[in-house]
Every structure is written in structure tokens, then in C-alpha cells.
N, C-alpha and C positions, 0 to 999 in steps of 0.2 A: 115542274118544268117551267121555266121562264120563256116568254116568247120574245123574240127581236125582230127588227124591220125585216119585213118580206116575209113574215111566217116561218122562218127556221126556228129550230130549237136552241138551247144554250149550248148544244154540243157545236153548233157552227161557230164557235169563238175563232176556230182556226181559220175559219172562212173570212172572218173580219180582218183578221191580220195579212190574209192574202191580198187585201185591196191596196196593201202599200208595197206590195210586189209587183215589178212591171207585167203587163200583161201575157207578153210572151212567154214568161215562166210559170204564170198562174195555173195553166192546164195541167203542167206536169205537177206541181206541188199539191195542188188539189187531190191528185190521184195517190200521191203517195201518202198523205195525211189522212186522208179519209178512209184509206184500205186498212182493213181489219183481217184480212186472211192470216191463218198461222196463229191468231190471238188464242184459239181454242186448243190448239196443239200446245202452246206453251203453258197454258193453266192446266191443262191434262198432266202434262210432264211435271208440274211443280207439287201436283195434289196427291196423285197415285203413290209416291213414295210414303208419304204421310198416311193415306187410307191402307196402305199394304202393312205398315208398321203395325198400325191399331189393328187390324185384323190378326196378325201372326201373333201379336201381344196377347189378345184375347185367347187365340187357340193355346198359347202356352199357359195361361192361367186356367184354361178348362183342363188341359193335361195335368196341370200342378194338383187342382181340386181332385181329379179322378185318381191320380197316384196316391194322395193321402187317404181317399178311401179304399183304395187297394191294401196301402199299410196297416189301416184299421182292421180290415178282415184278416190280414194275414197274423197278425199279432193275436188275435181272438182264436184263429185256428190253432195257432201254437201252444196258446193256453189251454184250450180244449182238448189237444193231443195229450197234453202233460197230465190234465187234472183226472183223466181216465186210466192213467199209467202210474199210479204211485208205487210205493214201497210195496203194498199190499196186491198188487196185480197179478193175476194168474191167467194164462190164457186156457183153452179147452184141452190141451194136452197136459196141464198140469206144471207147466215151465213158467217162470218169472217172465214179465213183459214189462218190468219197470223202465221208466224213461228217466234218463240222465239229461243234465242241462246240454250236452253236447249231441245227443239223439235229437231232442226238441229242436235245438238250432239247425241241423241237419234236414230235419223235417220241414220246419219254416223255409228253408232256403230252396227246398226241392218241390214246394207247392205247386210252383209253374206260374208264380205271378208275372204279368206283361210287363216287361221292361220297354215300355214304349218311348222312353226319353233317354236310355242310355246311360242312366246314373248307377250307382253302386249300391248293394243292399248289404247292411250289416244287422245281424240277429244276436240278441244277448238275452238268456235265460238264467235266472236266479231264482233261488229259494229264499226268501226274506226270512223265513222262521228258522232256516238251517237244516232242514230236514225235508224228506218227500213223504211223510206219514200222512196218512187221511186227517183233514182238518187244517193241515199247514197251506201256506200260500205258494204260489208260483206266480212268477212275475216275467213276462215277454215284452223287451222292448225290442223294436225294429225302427231303424232308422235308413233313410235314402237320399242320397245327395242327388237332388235334381237339377240337372243342367238347364238354367232357364236361357234361352236362346232367342233373340227378337232382333229383327234385321236393322242396322243403322243403331243399334244399342249395345254398349259393352256386355260381353257374356257376364254371367254370374251364376253362383251356385246356390239353389234354395235347400237348406236341410229340413226335411220333412221326418217327423218322429210321432211314433205310436207306442202305446202301451198298455198291456193287458194283464189284470191281476185276477186270478180265480183261486177257490180252495180246492185242493185236492179232494176228490171223493171215494178213491179206492186205492 
């Protein structure tokens, strides 16, 4: 901070310019130029939208990470359901309990995953080896269109996918 004549700070540059103004107007101008009331309100109004955008952006990123974990677990649950219900599956009463691709898809869709973001879930079950025999593979693909919404930023969709491949055991 530099000092000027009379012990005033560098901020008193305006006061030096006031010397050029007639004495009758100096008092009025000194009050107007030296007044900082309302500056904090304007700074707050300019800063809050930026901070809120960052905050809600972080919330959306956390929700996307959470939904990816949910999708991963959902795909695993679907493949677990399919591996214990292969072509040789028989329940306690002796009837067949074989799972088809359609039954695995409906099971995964009905698990009750939390749709916290309002997107859409798509499940696709395939048998890469062509059959549902023990030792063959089952593949469950789960995708979710995550609506990425942040204030003051154009909306977009983040496509989250997960895949689980397991070998049929019975």
C-alpha cells in the first residue's frame, strides 16, 4: 500500500481528483465515490450462480457414479439368476426351472433398482455359446440413459453400460 500526502492510502486517489471540483460539490461527491454499500450484494449475486452450478454439477456426477454401480450390480444379479437356472435346472417338485433370455430380462427389470435420475433401463441377455447347457456362458448387458442436468448448462444424456458374463452351472 502506498502512502500519499496526509497519511491517506492509495484508495484516496478519488479524493485527489476531488480537489479539482469546487468546494460546494466536494462533500456530495465524496459521499458518492467513497460509498461501498451494496457491493457485497452485487458480488454475492454474481458468485452464487457459479457456486450453485458447481454444487449441482457435483451432485449429478455423484448420481451418475451411483447409477453406474447400480447397473453393475444389476447385471451381476441377472447373470447369477441365469447361471443357476440352466437347461438342467429342476426345482423341488421336479418341474423345470430353466431361465430364458426373456425371463432373465424381466427379472433384471423387476429387481427394483432405484431410478433416481429418471432415465431408461434396457436389458439384453444373450447366450454366446448358443445354448443354455452347463458350462456355456450367459451374458447380461444393461444400459441406462442418464439425463445429465446442471443449471445454466445445456442438458445432455450420459449412456451408462455394464456387462456381466458367467458360466452356467446347472
